[in-house]
C-alpha positions in Angstrom: -19.5 -33.2 -6.1 -18.3 -32.7 -2.6 -16.3 -35.4 -0.8 -15.2 -35.9 2.8 -11.8 -37.7 2.8 -10.4 -39.2 6.0 -6.8 -40.2 5.9 -5.6 -42.5 8.7 -2.1 -43.8 9.4 -0.2 -45.2 12.4 2.5 -43.8 14.6 5.1 -45.8 12.7 4.2 -44.2 9.4 3.4 -40.7 10.7 4.5 -38.0 8.3 5.4 -35.8 11.2 8.5 -38.0 11.6 9.4 -38.1 7.9 10.2 -34.8 6.2 10.1 -36.4 2.7 6.6 -37.8 3.2 5.4 -34.6 4.8 6.6 -32.5 1.9 5.0 -35.0 -0.6 1.6 -34.8 1.2 1.7 -31.0 1.3 2.8 -30.9 -2.4 -0.2 -33.2 -3.3 -2.6 -30.8 -1.6 -0.9 -27.8 -3.3 -1.2 -29.4 -6.7 -4.8 -30.5 -6.3 -6.1 -28.2 -9.1 -3.8 -30.0 -11.6 -6.0 -33.1 -10.9 -9.2 -31.1 -11.3 -9.8 -31.1 -7.5 -10.5 -28.0 -5.3 -9.5 -28.4 -1.7 -12.0 -26.6 0.5 -10.4 -27.5 3.8 -7.8 -29.7 5.4 -7.9 -30.5 9.2 -5.7 -32.7 11.4 -6.1 -34.8 14.5 -2.4 -35.3 15.2 -2.8 -37.5 18.3 -5.3 -39.7 16.4 -3.1 -39.8 13.3 -5.9 -38.6 11.0 -6.2 -35.9 8.4 -9.6 -34.7 7.2 -10.2 -33.0 3.8 -13.3 -31.6 2.2 -12.8 -31.5 -1.5 -14.8 -30.7 -4.6 -14.4 -32.4 -7.9 -16.6 -33.3 -10.9 -15.5 -37.0 -11.2 -14.3 -39.8 -9.1 -11.4 -40.2 -11.6 -10.2 -36.8 -10.7 -10.3 -37.7 -7.0 -8.4 -40.9 -7.7 -5.7 -38.9 -9.6 -5.5 -36.5 -6.7 -5.0 -39.1 -4.0 -2.7 -41.4 -6.0 0.7 -39.8 -5.1 0.0 -40.4 -1.4 -2.2 -43.5 -1.6 0.4 -45.6 0.2 0.7 -43.2 3.2 -2.2 -44.9 5.0 -5.9 -45.7 4.6 -8.5 -43.5 3.1 -12.2 -43.3 3.8 -13.9 -41.3 1.0 -17.6 -40.3 1.3 -19.7 -38.2 -1.0 -21.4 -35.4 0.9 -23.9 -32.7 0.4 -24.1 -29.3 2.0 -26.7 -29.2 4.7 -28.7 -26.7 2.7 -28.8 -29.0 -0.4 -29.7 -32.0 1.7 -32.7 -30.2 3.3 -33.8 -28.7 0.0 -33.7 -32.2 -1.6 -35.9 -33.5 1.2 -38.3 -30.6 0.9 -39.0 -31.2 -2.7 -40.7 -34.6 -2.1 
């Protein structure tokens, strides 16, 4: 399954100002496969204090395990998504 993950934090808790937090977030992304997660892309909106990730995993439990080390770094909006091709194909089969 594909998921679009949006991480949002405030200026006061921004990782750019805390080397320990920044290293922990980067390590969490680097260790994704240990949780059964494949990170397909990571993007940032620094002025908006948001990080966007596209990940692939087989279960929600794996996703929870992946996010857990940095869950207290901010808020997360997690949405299951389909590739555009799969979405169109699923509509065409009806």
